[in-house]
C-alpha positions as CSV (number, residue, x, y, z in Angstrom):
1,M,15.9,-18.8,15.3
2,T,14.2,-17.8,18.6
3,L,11.4,-15.4,19.0
4,R,13.4,-13.4,21.3
5,P,15.4,-11.4,18.7
6,L,12.4,-10.8,16.5
7,L,10.1,-9.7,19.3
8,A,12.9,-7.1,20.4
9,Y,12.3,-5.4,16.9
10,A,8.6,-4.8,17.8
11,P,8.9,-1.8,19.8
12,W,11.3,-0.2,17.3
13,Q,8.9,-1.0,14.4
14,L,5.9,0.6,16.5
15,R,8.1,3.6,16.9
16,E,8.9,3.7,13.3
17,M,5.0,3.3,12.4
18,S,4.0,6.1,14.8
19,V,3.8,8.9,12.4
20,K,2.2,6.8,9.7
21,A,-0.4,5.3,12.3
22,L,-1.5,8.8,13.5
23,S,-2.3,10.1,9.9
24,P,-5.4,8.4,9.3
25,L,-6.7,9.6,12.7
26,L,-5.6,13.2,12.2
27,V,-6.9,13.5,8.7
28,F,-10.4,12.3,9.8
29,A,-10.3,14.7,12.7
30,L,-9.5,17.6,10.5
31,L,-12.1,16.7,7.7
32,V,-15.0,16.1,10.1
33,S,-14.2,19.2,12.2
34,L,-14.6,21.9,9.5
35,P,-17.8,20.7,8.3
36,L,-19.4,20.4,11.7
37,W,-17.9,23.7,13.0
38,A,-19.5,25.3,9.8
39,A,-22.8,23.3,10.4
40,A,-22.9,24.5,14.0
41,G,-22.6,28.0,13.0
42,T,-25.5,27.6,10.5
43,N,-27.9,25.9,13.0
44,A,-27.0,27.9,16.0
45,G,-30.6,29.0,16.5
46,T,-31.9,25.3,16.3
47,D,-32.0,22.5,18.8
48,G,-30.0,20.4,16.4
49,S,-32.7,17.7,15.8
50,D,-33.3,18.6,12.2
51,A,-33.4,15.6,10.0
52,S,-31.1,16.9,7.5
53,L,-28.6,17.9,9.8
54,Q,-28.5,14.4,11.4
55,M,-28.3,12.9,7.7
56,M,-25.6,15.3,6.9
57,K,-23.7,14.2,9.9
58,L,-24.0,10.6,9.0
59,N,-22.9,11.2,5.4
60,L,-20.1,13.1,6.6
61,F,-18.9,10.3,8.7
62,Q,-19.2,7.5,6.0
63,S,-17.5,9.7,3.5
64,M,-14.5,10.9,5.6
65,A,-14.1,7.6,7.4
66,G,-14.1,5.8,4.1
67,L,-11.3,8.0,2.7
68,C,-9.0,7.9,5.9
69,V,-9.8,4.0,6.0
70,L,-8.2,3.7,2.5
71,I,-5.4,6.1,3.5
72,G,-4.7,3.8,6.6
73,G,-4.5,0.7,4.4
74,L,-2.1,2.6,1.8
75,V,0.4,3.9,4.4
76,V,0.6,0.7,6.9
77,A,3.2,-1.0,4.7
78,N,4.3,1.8,2.5
79,G,8.2,1.7,2.1
80,T,8.5,-1.3,4.3
81,I,10.8,-3.4,2.1
82,S,11.7,-1.0,-0.6
83,T,13.1,1.6,1.9
84,D,15.2,-0.9,3.8
85,R,16.6,-2.2,0.7
86,E,17.4,1.2,-0.9
87,R,19.0,2.6,2.3
88,Q,20.8,-0.6,2.9
89,H,19.0,-0.9,6.4
90,V,19.1,-4.8,5.5
91,R,22.8,-5.0,6.3
92,F,22.0,-4.1,9.9
93,L,18.7,-5.7,10.3
94,F,19.6,-9.1,9.2
95,A,23.2,-9.1,10.8
96,H,21.3,-10.6,13.7
97,P,19.7,-14.0,13.9
98,V,16.4,-12.8,12.5
99,S,14.7,-13.9,9.4
100,P,13.6,-11.3,6.8
101,L,10.3,-13.1,6.3
102,A,9.5,-13.1,10.0
103,F,10.7,-9.8,10.5
104,Y,8.5,-8.2,7.5
105,L,5.4,-10.3,8.7
106,Q,5.8,-8.8,12.2
107,R,6.0,-5.3,10.8
108,Y,3.0,-5.9,8.9
109,I,1.0,-7.1,11.8
110,V,2.5,-4.3,14.0
111,G,1.5,-1.8,11.5
112,T,-1.9,-3.1,11.0
113,L,-2.6,-3.1,14.8
114,A,-1.2,0.3,15.3
115,V,-3.1,2.0,12.6
116,S,-6.4,0.2,13.6
117,A,-5.9,1.1,17.3
118,L,-5.4,4.8,16.7
119,F,-7.9,5.3,13.9
120,V,-10.8,3.8,15.8
121,I,-10.5,6.6,18.3
122,G,-11.9,9.0,15.8
123,P,-15.1,7.3,15.2
124,A,-15.6,6.4,18.9
125,V,-15.4,10.2,19.7
126,Y,-17.6,11.0,16.7
127,S,-20.1,8.3,18.0
128,S,-20.3,9.7,21.5
129,A,-20.1,13.4,20.7
130,V,-21.9,14.0,17.4
131,I,-24.1,11.1,16.4
132,E,-24.2,7.3,16.9
133,V,-22.0,5.5,14.1
134,P,-20.9,2.0,13.8
135,V,-17.7,2.2,15.8
136,W,-17.2,-1.7,15.6
137,G,-17.9,-1.7,11.9
138,A,-15.2,1.2,11.5
139,L,-12.6,-0.9,13.4
140,Q,-13.4,-4.0,11.0
141,A,-13.2,-1.6,8.0
142,I,-9.8,-0.2,9.0
143,V,-8.5,-3.8,9.7
144,L,-9.9,-5.0,6.3
145,S,-8.0,-2.1,4.4
146,C,-4.8,-2.5,6.3
147,L,-4.7,-6.3,5.6
148,F,-5.4,-5.9,2.0
149,Y,-3.8,-2.9,1.0
150,G,-0.8,-3.6,3.4
151,A,-0.4,-7.0,1.4
152,L,-0.4,-5.3,-1.9
153,T,1.9,-2.5,-0.8
154,M,4.3,-5.2,0.5
155,L,4.1,-7.2,-2.8
156,A,5.0,-3.9,-4.5
157,G,7.7,-3.1,-2.2
158,A,9.2,-6.5,-2.9
159,V,9.2,-5.9,-6.7
160,T,10.4,-2.4,-7.0
161,A,11.6,0.6,-4.9
162,K,8.8,2.6,-6.4
163,D,6.1,0.8,-4.4
164,G,4.0,3.8,-3.8
165,A,3.6,4.6,-7.4
166,L,3.0,0.9,-8.3
167,V,0.1,0.6,-5.6
168,I,-1.6,3.7,-6.8
169,G,-1.3,2.5,-10.3
170,V,-2.9,-0.7,-9.6
171,F,-5.5,0.9,-7.7
172,L,-6.5,3.2,-10.5
173,V,-6.5,0.7,-13.1
174,G,-8.1,-2.0,-11.0
175,S,-10.9,0.6,-10.0
176,V,-11.6,1.9,-13.3
177,T,-11.7,-1.4,-15.2
178,Q,-13.9,-3.0,-12.6
179,Q,-16.3,-0.2,-12.7
180,L,-16.5,-0.6,-16.4
181,T,-17.2,-4.3,-16.3
182,A,-20.5,-3.3,-14.8
183,A,-21.7,-2.6,-18.2
184,D,-22.4,-5.4,-20.6
185,T,-20.6,-3.4,-23.4
186,A,-17.2,-3.5,-21.8
187,P,-14.6,-4.6,-24.2
188,Q,-13.0,-8.2,-23.5
189,L,-9.6,-6.8,-22.9
190,V,-11.1,-4.6,-20.1
191,R,-12.9,-7.7,-18.6
192,I,-9.4,-9.4,-18.4
193,I,-7.6,-6.5,-17.0
194,A,-10.4,-6.2,-14.3
195,T,-10.4,-10.0,-13.3
196,I,-6.3,-10.0,-12.8
197,M,-6.3,-6.9,-10.9
198,P,-6.7,-7.1,-7.1
199,P,-10.5,-6.5,-6.2
200,V,-10.2,-2.9,-4.9
201,N,-13.9,-2.2,-5.7
202,D,-15.2,-5.1,-3.9
203,V,-13.1,-4.2,-0.8
204,G,-14.4,-0.6,-1.0
205,D,-18.0,-1.9,-1.0
206,H,-17.3,-3.9,2.0
207,I,-15.6,-0.8,3.7
208,R,-18.7,1.2,2.8
209,F,-21.1,-1.5,4.2
210,L,-19.1,-1.7,7.3
211,L,-19.3,2.1,7.9
212,G,-23.1,2.1,7.6
213,G,-23.5,3.0,3.9
214,R,-25.6,1.1,1.2
215,I,-24.2,-0.7,-1.7
216,G,-25.9,-1.6,-4.9
217,R,-24.5,-4.9,-5.7
218,D,-23.2,-8.1,-4.1
219,P,-19.3,-7.6,-3.6
220,M,-17.0,-10.5,-3.7
221,P,-17.2,-12.5,-0.3
222,L,-14.9,-11.8,2.3
223,W,-13.3,-15.1,2.0
224,G,-12.6,-14.2,-1.5
225,V,-11.0,-11.0,-0.4
226,G,-8.9,-13.0,2.3
227,L,-7.6,-15.2,-0.5
228,W,-6.5,-12.5,-2.6
229,T,-4.8,-11.0,0.7
230,A,-3.1,-14.2,1.4
231,G,-1.9,-14.6,-2.1
232,M,-0.3,-10.9,-2.3
233,L,1.2,-11.4,1.1
234,G,2.5,-15.0,0.3
235,A,3.9,-13.7,-3.1
236,A,5.8,-10.9,-1.4
237,M,7.2,-13.1,1.3
238,A,8.4,-15.6,-1.4
239,L,10.1,-12.7,-3.2
240,V,11.7,-11.6,0.1
241,R,13.0,-15.1,0.8
242,R,14.1,-16.1,-2.6
243,G,15.4,-12.7,-4.2
244,P,18.5,-10.6,-3.1
245,M,17.7,-8.1,-0.5
246,V,20.6,-6.1,-1.6
247,R,20.5,-5.0,-5.2
């Protein structure tokens, strides 16, 4: 297989991702605009240098950016495999000399680049117009989220058509059990479940740190998160390659 047919799909994949890629940026813009507008009205008679106001702006950025980074990671590959399979798009997509594995890897990369490039506009504008925030850290955070949660979503889509529900279920179970294991009294079953679940809380801690927040513990090293990401993506691609695309 040559790269030319595969790369010909890239513009189509980018157009397909356009609405999803815009969603984290639009949500961020909306969520920060309303509190800032309210704060501007409350402090209309001041010079805007009040320390509590500056802290509010920083906290607003960290909380809203953290939420939107999570959204970006969850939408980057949602429906990527399951929708093609359910709607029989695979009959058209792979009637040409294109490997399904290479096609979905490219879509994963295109989605990550599109979501990351658009989202970072929000922190850049916020940093220049409101208060200085870690724009580079925000870019690193959205890339980390897209890679990790994108891999998780790809794996879920390779397993079932209900990939969105599966990802949310894994996220909730992993988050709750991993929080419970912080206590010494956590049951052994909870510890086992927390161990086999993807490290969503550790990824959340890294994202919080990159956005300028404080974390109260040492999360899993990034190389460990990278191994989890590679493992989930590798498992997804193995299922795509070995399993039937039309079911």
